[in-house]
C-alpha positions in Angstrom: 110.2 46.5 66.5 112.8 44.3 68.0 115.5 47.1 67.9 113.1 49.5 69.9 112.2 46.8 72.4 115.8 45.7 72.9 116.9 49.6 73.1 114.2 50.1 75.7 115.0 47.3 78.0 119.0 48.3 77.6 117.7 51.9 78.7 115.9 50.5 81.7 118.9 48.0 82.7 121.3 50.8 82.7 119.1 53.0 85.0 118.6 50.1 87.2 122.4 49.6 87.4 122.8 53.4 87.9 120.2 53.6 90.8 121.5 50.4 92.3 125.1 51.5 92.3 124.1 54.8 93.9 122.2 53.1 96.5 125.0 50.8 97.2 127.5 53.8 97.6 125.2 55.6 100.0 125.0 52.5 102.0 128.7 52.1 102.0 129.2 55.7 103.0 126.8 55.6 105.7 128.4 52.4 107.2 131.8 54.1 107.1 130.4 57.0 108.9 129.2 55.0 111.5 132.3 53.0 111.9 134.1 56.2 112.2 131.7 57.7 114.4 132.1 54.6 116.8 135.8 54.7 116.7 135.9 58.5 117.5 133.6 57.8 120.4 135.7 55.1 121.8 138.8 57.3 121.4 136.9 60.2 123.2 135.8 57.8 125.8 139.5 56.7 126.4 140.5 60.2 126.7 137.6 60.8 129.2 139.0 58.0 131.4 142.7 59.1 131.1 144.3 60.2 134.4 144.4 63.8 133.5 140.6 64.0 132.8 139.8 61.9 135.8 141.7 64.4 137.9 139.9 67.4 136.3 136.4 65.5 137.0 137.5 64.8 140.5 138.3 68.4 141.2 135.4 69.9 139.4 133.1 67.5 141.2 134.7 68.2 144.6 134.4 71.9 144.1 130.8 71.6 143.2 130.0 69.4 146.2 131.9 71.9 148.5 130.0 74.9 147.0 133.3 76.4 146.2 131.8 78.0 143.0 134.3 80.8 142.8 137.0 78.3 142.7 135.7 76.5 139.7 138.2 77.9 137.2 139.0 74.4 135.6 136.3 74.0 133.3 137.9 71.1 131.3 135.2 68.9 131.8 132.9 71.3 130.3 135.2 72.1 127.3 135.6 68.3 126.7 131.7 68.4 126.3 131.7 71.3 124.3 133.9 69.5 121.9 131.8 66.5 121.9 128.7 68.7 121.4 130.3 70.5 118.4 131.3 67.3 116.6 127.7 65.9 117.2 125.9 68.8 116.1 128.0 68.8 112.7 127.1 65.1 112.4 130.7 63.9 112.7 129.5 61.8 115.8 126.3 59.7 115.8 124.1 61.2 118.7 122.9 57.8 119.8 126.4 56.5 120.3 127.4 59.9 122.3 124.1 59.2 124.3 125.3 55.6 125.1 128.8 56.5 126.1 128.3 59.9 127.8 124.6 60.6 128.4 124.8 60.4 132.2 127.8 62.6 132.5 126.7 65.3 130.2 123.2 65.6 131.8 124.5 65.6 135.3 127.5 67.9 134.8 125.6 70.4 132.8 123.0 70.4 135.7 125.6 70.7 138.3 127.4 73.5 136.5 124.2 75.5 136.3 122.7 74.8 139.8 122.5 76.1 142.4 125.2 78.8 141.1 125.4 79.2 137.3 129.1 78.5 136.6 128.4 78.5 132.7 126.4 81.9 132.9 129.1 83.3 135.1 132.0 82.2 132.7 130.0 83.6 129.7 129.6 87.0 131.5 133.2 87.2 132.7 134.4 86.3 129.2 131.7 88.4 127.5 131.1 85.3 125.2 127.3 84.5 125.2 128.4 81.4 123.0 130.7 80.0 125.5 129.7 76.3 126.0 126.8 76.7 123.7 127.4 73.3 121.9 127.6 71.8 125.5 124.0 73.2 126.0 122.8 72.0 122.7 124.4 68.5 123.3 122.5 68.4 126.8 119.3 69.2 125.1 119.8 66.5 122.6 120.8 63.9 125.2 117.5 64.8 127.1 115.6 64.5 123.9 117.0 60.9 123.3 116.2 60.0 126.8 112.8 60.9 126.2 112.8 58.9 123.0 114.4 55.7 124.6 113.2 55.8 128.2 109.7 57.4 127.7 108.4 60.6 129.0 107.7 59.4 132.4 111.1 58.1 133.0 113.0 60.7 131.3 113.6 63.9 133.2 116.3 66.5 133.1 117.6 65.7 136.4 116.5 62.8 138.7 117.0 65.2 142.0 119.4 67.2 143.9 120.2 64.0 146.0 120.9 61.9 142.8 123.2 64.9 141.4 125.0 65.0 144.9 125.6 61.2 144.8 126.9 61.4 141.1 129.3 64.1 142.1 130.5 62.2 145.0 131.3 59.2 142.9 133.2 61.7 140.6 135.0 63.3 143.6 136.3 60.1 144.6 137.9 59.0 141.2 141.3 57.3 141.8 141.2 58.2 145.6 142.6 55.4 147.8 139.9 53.7 149.6 
Protein backbone atom coordinates (compact mmCIF):
# COMPACT_ATOMS: atom_id res chain seq x y z
CA UNK A 1 0.00 0.00 0.00
CA UNK A 2 2.84 2.36 0.79
CA UNK A 3 4.47 1.73 -2.62
CA UNK A 4 1.26 2.58 -4.49
CA UNK A 5 0.75 5.78 -2.47
CA UNK A 6 4.37 6.84 -3.01
CA UNK A 7 4.13 6.08 -6.75
CA UNK A 8 0.90 8.07 -7.01
CA UNK A 9 2.39 11.14 -5.32
CA UNK A 10 5.54 10.83 -7.41
CA UNK A 11 3.35 10.78 -10.52
CA UNK A 12 1.34 13.82 -9.34
CA UNK A 13 4.54 15.69 -8.41
CA UNK A 14 6.04 15.01 -11.82
CA UNK A 15 2.96 16.37 -13.60
CA UNK A 16 2.87 19.46 -11.38
CA UNK A 17 6.51 20.07 -12.29
CA UNK A 18 5.80 19.56 -16.02
CA UNK A 19 2.79 21.89 -16.01
CA UNK A 20 4.66 24.47 -13.96
CA UNK A 21 7.63 24.34 -16.34
CA UNK A 22 5.36 24.77 -19.37
CA UNK A 23 3.61 27.72 -17.71
CA UNK A 24 6.95 29.34 -16.87
CA UNK A 25 8.21 28.82 -20.41
CA UNK A 26 5.02 30.35 -21.83
CA UNK A 27 5.36 33.35 -19.52
CA UNK A 28 9.03 33.85 -20.45
CA UNK A 29 8.21 33.58 -24.15
CA UNK A 30 5.41 36.12 -23.77
CA UNK A 31 7.70 38.52 -21.92
CA UNK A 32 10.37 38.15 -24.62
CA UNK A 33 7.77 38.83 -27.33
CA UNK A 34 6.60 41.99 -25.56
CA UNK A 35 10.18 43.19 -25.10
CA UNK A 36 11.07 42.48 -28.74
CA UNK A 37 7.89 44.21 -29.88
CA UNK A 38 8.67 47.25 -27.74
CA UNK A 39 12.21 47.43 -29.12
CA UNK A 40 10.91 47.14 -32.68
CA UNK A 41 8.31 49.88 -32.09
CA UNK A 42 10.99 52.16 -30.64
CA UNK A 43 13.21 51.51 -33.67
CA UNK A 44 10.30 52.22 -36.02
CA UNK A 45 9.52 55.39 -34.09
CA UNK A 46 13.13 56.53 -34.58
CA UNK A 47 12.82 55.81 -38.30
CA UNK A 48 9.52 57.71 -38.40
CA UNK A 49 11.31 60.75 -36.98
CA UNK A 50 14.50 60.54 -39.01
CA UNK A 51 15.15 63.40 -41.47
CA UNK A 52 14.24 61.40 -44.57
CA UNK A 53 10.85 60.34 -43.22
CA UNK A 54 10.14 63.79 -41.77
CA UNK A 55 10.78 65.24 -45.24
CA UNK A 56 8.45 62.65 -46.80
CA UNK A 57 5.77 63.46 -44.19
CA UNK A 58 6.20 67.19 -44.81
CA UNK A 59 5.94 66.79 -48.60
CA UNK A 60 2.89 64.52 -48.41
CA UNK A 61 1.10 66.79 -45.94
CA UNK A 62 1.85 69.84 -48.10
CA UNK A 63 0.48 68.14 -51.23
CA UNK A 64 -2.66 67.05 -49.38
CA UNK A 65 -3.20 70.53 -47.91
CA UNK A 66 -2.76 72.20 -51.28
CA UNK A 67 -5.07 69.67 -52.98
CA UNK A 68 -2.24 68.64 -55.30
CA UNK A 69 -3.60 65.11 -55.39
CA UNK A 70 -2.20 64.34 -58.83
CA UNK A 71 1.26 65.16 -57.45
CA UNK A 72 1.04 62.71 -54.56
CA UNK A 73 3.45 60.21 -56.02
CA UNK A 74 5.52 59.83 -52.88
CA UNK A 75 3.64 57.32 -50.81
CA UNK A 76 6.58 56.56 -48.51
CA UNK A 77 4.45 57.41 -45.47
CA UNK A 78 1.72 54.98 -46.53
CA UNK A 79 4.36 52.33 -47.27
CA UNK A 80 5.78 52.84 -43.77
CA UNK A 81 2.35 52.25 -42.24
CA UNK A 82 1.83 49.29 -44.58
CA UNK A 83 4.94 47.71 -43.04
CA UNK A 84 3.74 48.41 -39.51
CA UNK A 85 0.33 46.99 -40.44
CA UNK A 86 1.88 43.80 -41.83
CA UNK A 87 4.04 43.33 -38.73
CA UNK A 88 1.12 44.02 -36.41
CA UNK A 89 -1.29 41.80 -38.34
CA UNK A 90 1.20 38.92 -38.08
CA UNK A 91 1.57 39.63 -34.36
CA UNK A 92 5.24 40.57 -34.58
CA UNK A 93 4.30 43.93 -33.07
CA UNK A 94 1.92 44.26 -30.14
CA UNK A 95 -1.06 46.32 -31.34
CA UNK A 96 -1.47 48.38 -28.17
CA UNK A 97 2.16 49.52 -28.44
CA UNK A 98 1.60 50.49 -32.08
CA UNK A 99 -1.54 52.39 -31.04
CA UNK A 100 0.41 54.28 -28.38
CA UNK A 101 3.31 55.11 -30.69
CA UNK A 102 1.55 55.83 -34.00
CA UNK A 103 -2.23 55.82 -33.52
CA UNK A 104 -2.95 59.45 -34.39
CA UNK A 105 -0.68 59.46 -37.44
CA UNK A 106 -2.13 56.21 -38.75
CA UNK A 107 -5.76 57.31 -38.48
CA UNK A 108 -5.18 60.86 -39.71
CA UNK A 109 -2.92 60.02 -42.65
CA UNK A 110 -5.24 57.22 -43.75
CA UNK A 111 -8.24 59.55 -43.69
CA UNK A 112 -6.32 62.33 -45.49
CA UNK A 113 -5.19 59.89 -48.20
CA UNK A 114 -8.81 58.79 -48.74
CA UNK A 115 -10.58 62.21 -48.56
CA UNK A 116 -11.55 64.23 -50.51
CA UNK A 117 -9.65 62.33 -53.23
CA UNK A 118 -9.03 58.63 -52.70
CA UNK A 119 -5.27 58.49 -53.31
CA UNK A 120 -5.05 54.89 -52.14
CA UNK A 121 -7.88 53.85 -54.45
CA UNK A 122 -6.25 55.67 -57.36
CA UNK A 123 -2.89 54.02 -56.67
CA UNK A 124 -4.60 50.61 -56.53
CA UNK A 125 -6.31 51.27 -59.86
CA UNK A 126 -3.18 52.68 -61.54
CA UNK A 127 -1.04 49.73 -60.45
CA UNK A 128 -3.86 47.20 -60.92
CA UNK A 129 -3.16 45.96 -57.40
CA UNK A 130 -6.30 45.74 -55.23
CA UNK A 131 -4.18 44.73 -52.24
CA UNK A 132 -1.96 47.81 -52.31
CA UNK A 133 -1.90 49.26 -48.78
CA UNK A 134 -4.35 46.67 -47.51
CA UNK A 135 -2.30 46.21 -44.32
CA UNK A 136 -2.38 49.99 -43.76
CA UNK A 137 -6.15 49.77 -44.15
CA UNK A 138 -6.33 46.82 -41.72
CA UNK A 139 -4.10 48.68 -39.25
CA UNK A 140 -6.31 51.77 -39.38
CA UNK A 141 -9.37 49.66 -38.56
CA UNK A 142 -7.47 48.05 -35.68
CA UNK A 143 -6.34 51.45 -34.35
CA UNK A 144 -9.93 52.71 -34.42
CA UNK A 145 -11.06 49.54 -32.62
CA UNK A 146 -8.49 50.19 -29.86
CA UNK A 147 -9.66 53.84 -29.75
CA UNK A 148 -13.21 52.63 -29.08
CA UNK A 149 -11.98 50.23 -26.40
CA UNK A 150 -9.71 52.74 -24.66
CA UNK A 151 -11.64 55.98 -25.14
CA UNK A 152 -15.20 54.70 -25.23
CA UNK A 153 -17.59 54.84 -28.15
CA UNK A 154 -18.55 58.47 -27.55
CA UNK A 155 -14.94 59.74 -27.84
CA UNK A 156 -13.64 57.37 -30.49
CA UNK A 157 -14.50 58.55 -33.96
CA UNK A 158 -12.66 57.70 -37.15
CA UNK A 159 -11.88 61.35 -37.74
CA UNK A 160 -12.47 64.26 -35.43
CA UNK A 161 -13.43 66.47 -38.35
CA UNK A 162 -12.00 68.09 -41.41
CA UNK A 163 -10.69 71.06 -39.42
CA UNK A 164 -8.72 68.75 -37.12
CA UNK A 165 -7.28 66.86 -40.08
CA UNK A 166 -6.25 70.13 -41.72
CA UNK A 167 -4.59 71.20 -38.45
CA UNK A 168 -2.79 67.84 -38.31
CA UNK A 169 -1.63 68.20 -41.92
CA UNK A 170 -0.55 71.78 -41.24
CA UNK A 171 1.64 70.61 -38.33
CA UNK A 172 3.11 67.86 -40.49
CA UNK A 173 3.75 70.28 -43.38
CA UNK A 174 5.81 72.47 -41.05
CA UNK A 175 8.17 69.73 -39.84
CA UNK A 176 11.75 70.98 -39.73
CA UNK A 177 10.77 74.31 -41.29
CA UNK A 178 12.46 77.44 -39.96
CA UNK A 179 10.08 79.56 -37.89
